[in-house]
FIBA-456709 format. One record per residue (C-alpha): residue in one letter; x, y, z. Coordinates in nm, 2 decimals, padded with zeros to 4 digits. Example, Ala and Ser with C-alpha at 12.3 -4.5 7.8 and 13.67 -1.06 7.14 Angstrom:
  residu      c1      c2      c3
       a   01.23  -00.45   00.78
       s   01.37  -00.11   00.71
//
This chain:
  residu      c1      c2      c3
       m   01.00  -10.98  -06.17
       i   00.96  -11.07  -05.74
       s   01.22  -10.81  -05.64
       i   01.01  -10.55  -05.92
       k   00.73  -10.64  -05.77
       k   00.90  -10.52  -05.41
       i   00.96  -10.19  -05.54
       l   00.66  -10.11  -05.74
       g   00.48  -10.20  -05.41
       i   00.68  -09.94  -05.22
       v   00.61  -09.69  -05.50
       w   00.26  -09.75  -05.51
       l   00.21  -09.77  -05.11
       l   00.39  -09.39  -05.12
       l   00.16  -09.27  -05.39
       g  -00.13  -09.27  -05.22
       p  -00.09  -09.07  -04.95
       a   00.08  -08.84  -05.16
       v  -00.24  -08.80  -05.42
       i  -00.42  -08.71  -05.12
       y  -00.19  -08.47  -05.04
       i  -00.15  -08.32  -05.36
       l  -00.57  -08.29  -05.42
       v  -00.63  -08.13  -05.13
       s  -00.33  -07.86  -05.06
       g  -00.46  -07.82  -05.45
       a  -00.82  -07.76  -05.33
       v  -00.69  -07.54  -05.04
       a  -00.46  -07.32  -05.26
       n  -00.79  -07.24  -05.55
       i  -01.09  -07.24  -05.33
       d  -01.17  -06.89  -05.34
       p  -01.51  -06.77  -05.28
       a  -01.42  -06.43  -05.52
       g  -01.34  -06.61  -05.74
       k  -01.58  -06.70  -06.08
       k  -01.40  -07.02  -06.22
       d  -01.48  -07.35  -06.18
       i  -01.20  -07.42  -06.01
       n  -01.23  -07.19  -05.70
       n  -01.58  -07.35  -05.62
       p  -01.58  -07.59  -05.33
       v  -01.83  -07.83  -05.40
       i  -01.63  -07.92  -05.72
       w  -01.32  -07.97  -05.47
       i  -01.53  -08.19  -05.25
       i  -01.66  -08.37  -05.54
       i  -01.29  -08.53  -05.65
       i  -01.13  -08.56  -05.33
       a  -01.45  -08.77  -05.22
       i  -01.38  -08.99  -05.56
       f  -00.99  -08.98  -05.56
       t  -00.94  -09.08  -05.18
       p  -01.08  -09.43  -05.17
       i  -00.88  -09.51  -05.47
       a  -00.55  -09.36  -05.35
       i  -00.63  -09.58  -05.01
       g  -00.71  -09.89  -05.24
       l  -00.40  -09.82  -05.44
       s  -00.18  -09.78  -05.10
       i  -00.33  -10.15  -04.97
       f  -00.21  -10.28  -05.29
       g   00.14  -10.17  -05.24
       w   00.12  -10.31  -04.92
       y   00.00  -10.66  -05.04
       a   00.29  -10.64  -05.31
       f   00.58  -10.55  -05.10
       k   00.47  -10.83  -04.85
       g   00.49  -11.06  -05.11
       e   00.15  -11.16  -05.15
       y   00.17  -11.14  -05.54
       d   00.50  -11.37  -05.53
       r   00.31  -11.63  -05.68
       v  -00.01  -11.61  -05.91
       p  -00.23  -11.91  -05.97
       t  -00.24  -12.01  -06.30
       s  -00.59  -12.19  -06.31
       s  -00.89  -12.24  -06.11
       l  -00.76  -12.57  -05.97
       d  -00.48  -12.38  -05.80
       l  -00.75  -12.20  -05.58
       s  -00.96  -12.48  -05.54
       n  -00.67  -12.73  -05.43
       g  -00.56  -12.47  -05.17
       k  -00.20  -12.41  -05.34
       s  -00.18  -11.97  -05.38
//
């Protein structure tokens, strides 16, 4: 199970920047001042990128912690947290 967490940590770590790249490249390809559809409007793309960038960064941070082994042992009760065990 620990090896699965580490492998998925790498996947999540790489997925964050990939999502940002896909969004920005999609925006560059679809923004057209002469276009009449909503997908050609730059305001829509700015909103989408602004919402999903912190999510993608958080996904990468979560992947980094999973890769480093921070989630190898999860506390089973609140007593584990108060005794300093992790």
